[in-house]
Structure formats: C-alpha cells, structure tokens
C-alpha positions as CSV (number, residue, x, y, z in Angstrom):
1,M,79.0,-24.1,15.1
2,K,76.9,-26.7,13.4
3,I,78.8,-29.3,11.3
4,F,75.7,-30.7,9.6
5,R,73.2,-28.1,8.6
6,E,69.6,-28.8,7.7
7,E,68.6,-28.0,4.1
8,T,66.6,-24.8,3.9
9,P,63.3,-25.0,2.2
10,S,64.5,-22.8,-0.7
11,K,67.5,-25.1,-1.2
12,K,65.3,-28.1,-1.2
13,Q,62.9,-26.6,-3.7
14,A,65.8,-25.6,-6.0
15,V,67.2,-29.2,-5.9
16,E,63.7,-30.5,-6.6
17,R,63.3,-28.2,-9.6
18,L,66.7,-29.1,-11.0
19,R,65.8,-32.8,-10.7
20,L,62.6,-32.2,-12.5
21,I,64.5,-30.4,-15.3
22,L,66.9,-33.4,-15.6
23,V,63.9,-35.8,-15.7
24,H,62.3,-33.6,-18.3
25,D,65.3,-34.0,-20.6
26,R,65.3,-37.8,-20.2
27,A,61.6,-38.3,-20.7
28,K,61.1,-35.5,-23.2
29,V,58.3,-34.1,-21.1
30,S,58.1,-30.3,-20.4
31,T,59.0,-29.1,-16.9
32,G,55.7,-27.2,-16.9
33,L,53.8,-30.4,-17.4
34,L,55.6,-32.1,-14.6
35,E,54.8,-29.2,-12.2
36,L,51.2,-29.3,-13.3
37,L,51.0,-33.0,-12.8
38,R,52.6,-32.7,-9.3
39,G,50.0,-30.0,-8.4
40,E,47.1,-32.1,-9.6
41,I,48.3,-35.2,-7.7
42,I,48.6,-33.2,-4.5
43,N,45.1,-31.7,-5.0
44,A,43.5,-35.0,-5.7
45,I,45.2,-36.9,-2.8
46,S,44.6,-34.0,-0.3
47,K,40.8,-34.5,-0.6
48,Y,41.2,-37.8,1.2
49,V,44.3,-37.6,3.3
50,E,46.4,-34.9,4.9
51,I,49.9,-35.0,3.4
52,D,53.3,-33.5,4.2
53,E,53.8,-31.4,1.0
54,E,57.3,-30.5,2.0
55,E,58.4,-34.2,1.9
56,I,56.7,-35.2,-1.3
57,D,59.0,-36.9,-3.8
58,I,57.6,-37.4,-7.3
59,E,59.8,-38.8,-10.1
60,L,59.3,-39.5,-13.7
61,N,61.8,-42.2,-14.6
62,A,62.3,-42.8,-18.3
63,S,64.0,-45.5,-20.4
64,E,64.1,-46.0,-24.1
65,S,60.8,-47.9,-24.2
66,K,58.8,-46.5,-21.3
67,A,58.3,-43.9,-18.6
68,E,57.1,-44.5,-15.0
69,L,55.8,-42.1,-12.5
70,V,56.9,-42.8,-8.9
71,A,55.5,-40.9,-6.0
72,N,56.5,-41.0,-2.3
73,I,53.8,-39.0,-0.5
74,P,54.0,-39.0,3.4
75,V,50.5,-39.2,4.8
76,V,49.9,-37.3,8.1
77,R,46.4,-38.5,8.7
78,V,43.4,-39.9,6.9
79,R,40.4,-37.6,6.7
80,R,37.4,-39.4,8.2
81,V,34.8,-37.0,6.6
82,L,35.4,-35.0,3.5
83,E,36.3,-31.5,4.7
C-alpha cells in the first residue's frame, strides 16, 4: 500500500484549470484567454528548446494596480538547428 501517491495527469490538469479560473477572477481575464496565451507561449518557446509540457507552470498574478505573468518552463534541451 502506498502512503504517498503520485498525482495523476488528469488530477494535475484539473488543479491547473482550477488555478487558472481563480486567477481569471482576480485579474478579470477570461479563462479562454489564459489557455490561449499558455498555448502560444508553449508554441513559441518550443521552436528553440525542447520543454517538459507536463511541468510548465504559468501564473497571472494580479493586484489592484497591475498584473504580472510568471512562467516556470522546464527546458529539456536546446535545439541546435531549427527542426
């Protein structure tokens, strides 16, 4: 019997989506826009480096006066030649 179980990919995705919804409420940005932004960031960065998409963490932090986009994107390897 395992005491500590690893998170399943679907659980991790559900947690990420819930977090995006909460950020959406704080920043007054639609969830669809955040998903679109995440996809475009992944596509742009993937041209130059191989990334671990399962471990990407993108946050939109909002306060009364500003919002900031924070991304933690694990790089597996740098592409030497554009593939």
